[in-house]
C-alpha positions, 0 to 999 in steps of 0.5 A: 730400738725405740726409746721414746717410751714416755712419748708413746704412752702420752700419745697413746692417751690422746685417742683414749680421751677423744674416743668417748668424747667425740665418737657419739657426735661423729657424723660417720658414726652418729646413726640410729644403729645401736652397734655404732654406739660404744656399749657399756662393756666396750667402755669398761674394757677401754678403761681397764686397758687404759689403767693397765697401760698407766700401770706399766703392763702394755701387753695386757693393755694391748689384749684388752684393747683388742677385746674392745676393738672386736666389739667396737671397731673404731680406728682410735682403738687400733692406735692404742693397740699399736702404741701398747705393743710398741712398749712391749720389749722385743716386739718391734715387728708386731708393733709395726704391723699394728700401726700398719693396720691402724693406717689402713683403717684410718683413711681420714681420721685425725690421728693418721699423721701421728700413726705415720710418724710412729710407723716411720720411727719404728722402721728406722730404729727397730730394723737391724742392718744385715750385710751379706757377702759371698765368694765369688761375688754376684750371687742373687740374694733372696730373703724369705723368698723375696729377691733383694739384689746381689752380693755384696749387699746391705739391707735392714731386717726385723728382729727374729728369724729370716730365711736367706738364700744365695744362688749363682749359676755354676755354684751350689745353692745355699740356704740358711736360717738367720736369727736377727737380734735386736740392735745387733748388726750382722755381717754374713760371709759365704764361700759358694761351692762350684757344682754340676748336675747328675740326671738319671735316665732308664731308671727302673723301679726295681733297680736301687740307685745310691749316690754318695750313700743316699738313695736317689728317688724321683729327683734323679729324673730331673737332675741332682745338684752335686759339688764338682768332683768324683762321686760314688754311684752304687747300683743294685739290680733285681738279683741283688748284685751291687755295682759301683761306679765313680762319676765325675761332676763338672762345674756348670754341666749336667752329666746324664747317667743311663742306668739301664745302659750302665748295667748292660755294659757291665754284664757284657764287658765288666770284670769284677775287681776281685776276679782280676786280682785272682787272675793276676795272682794265678799268673804270678804263681804260674810264672814263679812255678815255671822259673823254680822248676827250670832252675831246679832242672838246671841245677840237677843236670849240672850235678848228675850229668857226669855219671862216670865219676870223672872229675873233669869240669863240665863244659857249657854245651855239656850242661845244655845237653844234660838237663835232666828230664825230671827237672823239665817235668818239675817245671811243667808241674809247677806251671800246671799247678799255677794255671789250675790254681787260677782257674780254681780260685776264679771259679770259687770266687765268682759266685761270691763276687756276683751274687750278694758279695762285694760290689763290683767295680767297672 
């Protein structure tokens, strides 16, 4: 930061003395037009501003010089405005802009060299060093929308807020607002996330599309940037039925999602996740029922086959021939019960799953 305060104040007094001594005799301003001559009001404002500068109130001095310049636009007053702003704490950027304004207006005036020296001094001492790194390297760096180069990069910035953007093909764009603090160098390191794109076609207005919990609007037609990996896509048709699908995003690639085609595919081939579970549960009930029924029949045949009250052991062939018909009937009954349960539960759950119930997965 500039700590040449006393020099700034002494230099700022130079035009204060010269202005009203030489302006009236200046060839460029010595014209008959009364507006080219400082009015008493301008002289009073100038004296008040000079007094404020000497009293250590540069902010008020700059304001009064501005009022004087509005009434009498002379380059020397611009110099005093810049010199006053340079004395205000944390005001480097405004002071720099004020000196640039003076240089632009002062093409041949005597204080131009001094103004250029002050401008250079401000640039060297007020700007803060900022280092930006990224993994991987080679990301394009934009500062306030202006390209600065590629990472790793070092540049100087004015104290205040700046918008930093990093872009690299195949990776998610990164944007961050940084607060640059006066006299405080910064080192910023970023890990770029690999990304791909999802683009939606056949996106009807009446179909709701939600990606990772966020509604997809018109941006879906031109492509949405997403991190590499699996993402949850939820579709809701005009009848209120919800369908969920997980889509994969690959680095540097664009995946096209045909919304209309996805819905049509579900209508034709899709199976609700809940109904599939019911189906296999019912099959299990039927199998268990058949096994229990058969076992019961075998045991019953073994116990009642010898009706003549003999105590002779039962041979295997005899056992096969004496399977009780009642046991077979029980097996058939258990199987029928399982099949019936499958049909009944499927019929009961289908409306719930397809009309406003749990989402369907396909």
